[in-house]
C-alpha positions as CSV (number, residue, x, y, z in Angstrom):
1,X,13.4,12.7,8.3
2,X,15.6,14.4,5.8
3,X,18.4,11.9,6.4
4,X,16.0,9.0,5.9
5,X,14.8,10.5,2.6
6,X,18.4,11.0,1.4
7,X,19.1,7.4,2.2
8,X,16.0,6.2,0.4
9,X,16.9,8.2,-2.7
10,X,20.4,6.9,-2.7
11,X,19.3,3.3,-2.2
12,X,16.9,3.6,-5.1
13,X,19.4,5.0,-7.5
14,X,20.4,1.6,-9.1
15,X,16.7,0.8,-9.5
16,X,16.0,4.1,-11.1
17,X,18.7,3.6,-13.6
18,X,17.5,0.1,-14.4
19,X,13.9,1.1,-14.6
20,X,14.3,4.1,-16.9
21,X,12.2,2.4,-19.5
22,X,9.0,4.5,-19.3
23,X,9.6,6.4,-22.5
24,X,9.7,5.7,-26.2
25,X,6.1,4.7,-26.4
26,X,4.4,7.9,-27.5
27,X,5.0,9.1,-31.0
28,X,4.3,12.7,-32.1
29,X,1.0,13.2,-33.8
30,X,2.6,15.8,-36.2
31,X,4.6,15.2,-39.4
32,X,6.6,18.3,-40.0
33,X,7.1,19.2,-43.7
34,X,10.6,19.1,-45.2
35,X,13.1,17.0,-47.1
36,X,14.7,13.9,-45.5
37,X,18.0,14.5,-43.8
38,X,21.0,14.3,-46.2
39,X,24.0,12.2,-45.5
40,X,26.0,15.4,-44.9
41,X,23.5,16.5,-42.3
42,X,23.7,13.2,-40.5
43,X,27.5,13.3,-40.5
44,X,27.5,16.8,-39.1
45,X,25.0,15.8,-36.4
46,X,27.2,12.8,-35.4
47,X,30.2,15.0,-35.1
48,X,28.4,17.6,-33.0
49,X,27.1,14.8,-30.8
50,X,30.6,13.8,-29.9
51,X,32.3,17.2,-29.8
52,X,29.8,19.6,-28.3
53,X,28.8,19.9,-24.7
54,X,25.2,19.5,-23.7
55,X,25.1,20.2,-20.0
56,X,21.7,21.8,-20.0
57,X,20.2,18.8,-21.7
58,X,22.0,16.3,-19.4
59,X,20.5,18.0,-16.4
60,X,17.0,17.2,-17.7
61,X,16.9,14.1,-15.6
62,X,13.2,14.0,-14.5
63,X,10.4,12.9,-16.8
64,X,6.8,13.7,-16.0
65,X,3.8,13.0,-18.0
66,X,0.5,14.8,-17.5
67,X,-2.2,16.8,-19.2
68,X,-2.9,20.5,-20.0
69,X,-5.7,22.6,-21.4
70,X,-5.8,26.0,-22.9
71,X,-6.6,28.8,-20.4
72,X,-10.2,29.8,-21.3
73,X,-10.8,26.7,-23.4
74,X,-11.4,23.6,-21.3
75,X,-12.2,21.6,-24.4
76,X,-8.7,22.0,-25.8
77,X,-6.9,19.2,-23.8
78,X,-3.7,17.4,-24.6
79,X,-1.1,15.1,-23.1
80,X,2.2,16.8,-22.2
81,X,5.6,15.1,-21.8
82,X,7.8,17.2,-19.4
83,X,11.6,16.7,-19.4
84,X,12.7,18.6,-16.3
85,X,15.7,20.1,-14.6
86,X,15.6,20.8,-10.9
87,X,17.5,24.0,-10.5
88,X,17.2,23.9,-6.7
89,X,14.7,22.9,-4.0
90,X,12.3,25.7,-5.1
91,X,12.5,25.9,-8.9
92,X,12.1,23.3,-11.7
93,X,12.2,24.1,-15.4
94,X,10.8,21.8,-18.0
95,X,10.7,21.5,-21.8
96,X,7.4,20.0,-23.0
97,X,7.1,17.6,-25.9
98,X,4.1,16.1,-27.6
99,X,5.7,12.6,-27.3
100,X,8.7,10.8,-25.9
101,X,10.2,9.3,-29.1
102,X,12.9,10.7,-31.3
103,X,10.4,12.5,-33.5
104,X,8.7,14.4,-30.6
105,X,8.0,18.1,-31.2
106,X,8.7,20.8,-28.6
107,X,5.3,22.2,-27.5
108,X,6.5,24.7,-24.9
109,X,7.9,25.2,-21.5
110,X,6.8,25.0,-17.9
111,X,8.3,26.7,-14.8
112,X,7.5,25.0,-11.5
113,X,8.0,26.8,-8.2
114,X,7.5,25.9,-4.5
115,X,4.6,27.1,-2.4
116,X,7.0,29.4,-0.6
117,X,8.0,31.2,-3.8
118,X,4.4,31.3,-5.2
119,X,3.3,33.2,-2.0
120,X,5.7,36.0,-2.9
121,X,4.4,36.6,-6.4
122,X,2.5,39.8,-7.3
123,X,-1.3,39.4,-7.3
124,X,-1.6,39.6,-11.1
125,X,1.3,37.3,-11.7
126,X,-0.3,34.6,-9.6
127,X,-3.2,34.4,-12.1
128,X,-0.9,32.9,-14.7
129,X,0.0,29.9,-12.5
130,X,-1.8,26.7,-11.8
131,X,-1.7,24.3,-8.9
132,X,-0.5,20.7,-9.0
133,X,-2.5,19.4,-6.0
134,X,-5.2,17.7,-8.0
135,X,-2.8,16.4,-10.7
136,X,-0.8,14.6,-8.1
137,X,-3.7,13.3,-5.9
138,X,-5.8,12.2,-8.9
139,X,-2.9,10.1,-10.3
140,X,-3.0,11.9,-13.7
141,X,0.5,13.2,-13.3
142,X,3.0,10.4,-13.4
143,X,6.8,9.8,-13.6
144,X,7.0,6.9,-16.1
145,X,9.5,4.1,-15.6
146,X,10.6,4.6,-12.0
147,X,9.6,2.4,-9.1
148,X,6.3,3.3,-7.3
149,X,8.1,4.1,-4.1
150,X,10.4,6.6,-5.9
151,X,7.5,8.1,-7.8
152,X,5.6,8.5,-4.5
153,X,8.5,10.4,-3.0
154,X,8.7,12.7,-6.0
155,X,5.0,13.4,-5.9
156,X,5.2,14.4,-2.3
157,X,7.5,17.2,-3.4
158,X,5.4,18.2,-6.5
159,X,1.9,18.2,-4.8
160,X,2.4,21.7,-3.2
161,X,4.1,23.3,-6.2
162,X,2.7,25.7,-8.8
163,X,3.3,25.8,-12.6
164,X,3.4,28.5,-15.3
165,X,3.0,26.8,-18.7
166,X,3.3,28.3,-22.1
167,X,2.8,26.3,-25.3
168,X,4.2,27.6,-28.6
169,X,3.4,24.7,-30.9
170,X,-0.2,23.5,-30.5
171,X,0.3,20.0,-32.0
172,X,-3.2,19.0,-31.1
173,X,-4.4,21.5,-33.7
174,X,-1.4,22.4,-35.9
175,X,-0.2,19.3,-37.6
176,X,2.5,20.7,-39.8
177,X,4.2,23.8,-38.3
178,X,3.8,26.0,-35.1
179,X,1.2,28.6,-36.2
180,X,-0.1,31.6,-34.2
181,X,1.0,32.9,-30.9
182,X,1.9,31.4,-27.6
183,X,-0.9,30.1,-25.4
184,X,-1.1,30.0,-21.6
185,X,-2.0,26.6,-20.3
186,X,-3.7,25.4,-17.2
187,X,-3.9,22.2,-15.1
188,X,-7.0,20.3,-14.0
189,X,-8.3,20.9,-10.5
190,X,-11.2,18.4,-10.0
191,X,-12.9,15.3,-11.2
192,X,-15.1,15.6,-14.3
193,X,-12.9,18.1,-16.1
194,X,-10.4,15.9,-17.9
195,X,-11.2,13.7,-21.0
196,X,-11.2,10.2,-19.4
197,X,-10.7,8.6,-22.9
198,X,-7.5,10.5,-23.3
199,X,-6.3,9.4,-19.9
200,X,-7.2,5.8,-20.7
201,X,-5.3,5.9,-23.9
202,X,-2.2,7.1,-22.0
203,X,-2.6,4.5,-19.4
204,X,-2.8,1.6,-21.9
205,X,0.1,2.9,-23.9
206,X,2.3,3.3,-20.8
207,X,0.9,0.2,-19.0
208,X,-0.1,2.1,-15.9
209,X,-3.3,2.8,-14.0
210,X,-4.3,6.3,-13.0
211,X,-6.9,4.9,-10.6
212,X,-4.2,2.8,-8.9
213,X,-1.9,5.9,-8.7
214,X,-4.7,7.8,-7.0
215,X,-5.1,5.0,-4.5
216,X,-1.3,4.8,-3.8
217,X,-1.2,8.6,-3.2
218,X,-4.1,8.8,-0.7
219,X,-1.6,9.3,2.1
220,X,0.2,12.2,0.5
221,X,-0.4,15.4,2.5
222,X,-1.9,18.0,0.2
223,X,-2.1,21.6,1.5
224,X,-5.0,23.8,0.3
225,X,-4.3,25.7,-2.9
226,X,-3.1,29.3,-2.2
227,X,-5.3,32.2,-3.3
228,X,-4.5,33.5,-6.8
229,X,-3.7,30.2,-8.5
230,X,-6.1,28.6,-10.9
231,X,-7.6,32.0,-11.5
232,X,-9.7,30.7,-14.4
233,X,-11.9,28.9,-11.9
234,X,-13.1,32.3,-10.6
235,X,-13.6,33.7,-14.1
236,X,-10.2,35.4,-14.1
237,X,-9.1,33.9,-17.4
238,X,-5.7,35.1,-18.7
239,X,-4.4,34.5,-22.2
240,X,-1.8,36.0,-24.5
241,X,-2.7,38.1,-27.4
242,X,-0.7,38.6,-30.6
243,X,-0.6,42.1,-31.9
244,X,0.7,43.2,-35.3
245,X,3.0,46.2,-35.0
246,X,5.1,47.7,-37.7
247,X,8.7,48.0,-36.7
248,X,10.5,51.3,-36.6
249,X,12.6,50.2,-39.6
250,X,9.4,49.6,-41.7
251,X,7.9,52.9,-40.7
252,X,10.7,54.9,-42.4
């Protein structure tokens, strides 16, 4: 089976490269304040682009689009564009943006781990993580621009994983700069939770169908969610608090 999957992935590579057109259709809703870039800045950027290495960025070769909500606030929902690096077969790290064009703002990060690693987490730590089972099976999590067969294979891997997501710029609310503290985010777990109008807007913009994705993924085996994940469903809401503490230097 593994050999067949490897063959399939290799055979799809040319198609994946040609089909990498699922981005550049979602602009950031935020206009950051500040002066226009000067000619000097643009020249410096051009030079840095040629001369400096960017290996961590080059390894962000998986693009996933889905939806999050604030832990403890189901009404605070937003679309999230994940640009991911697969560190190994058990760990993925992603930088999350509020769009997929050049003006996109970094909203936060997500760490994604396998079921095997999630099982080993301490009990309290598990409460910070959410499952991806529903996101995959419902069709709301997508990999824009790649062929359906490749996306299906990718979702077979993601369906049993768990994510820990922290947003630092709440661009659904803060339209200028990143205010306040970081927020723990969660993923949807059943029908009736997500704003269908928001999903519809995404689908029209990206020319996809969440309903069709759901139908295509009906055959994906989805193990039960492990105890501890999606703790908010059981009233175990976790959220970060920002405390103001005077530094030792200021106390003297």
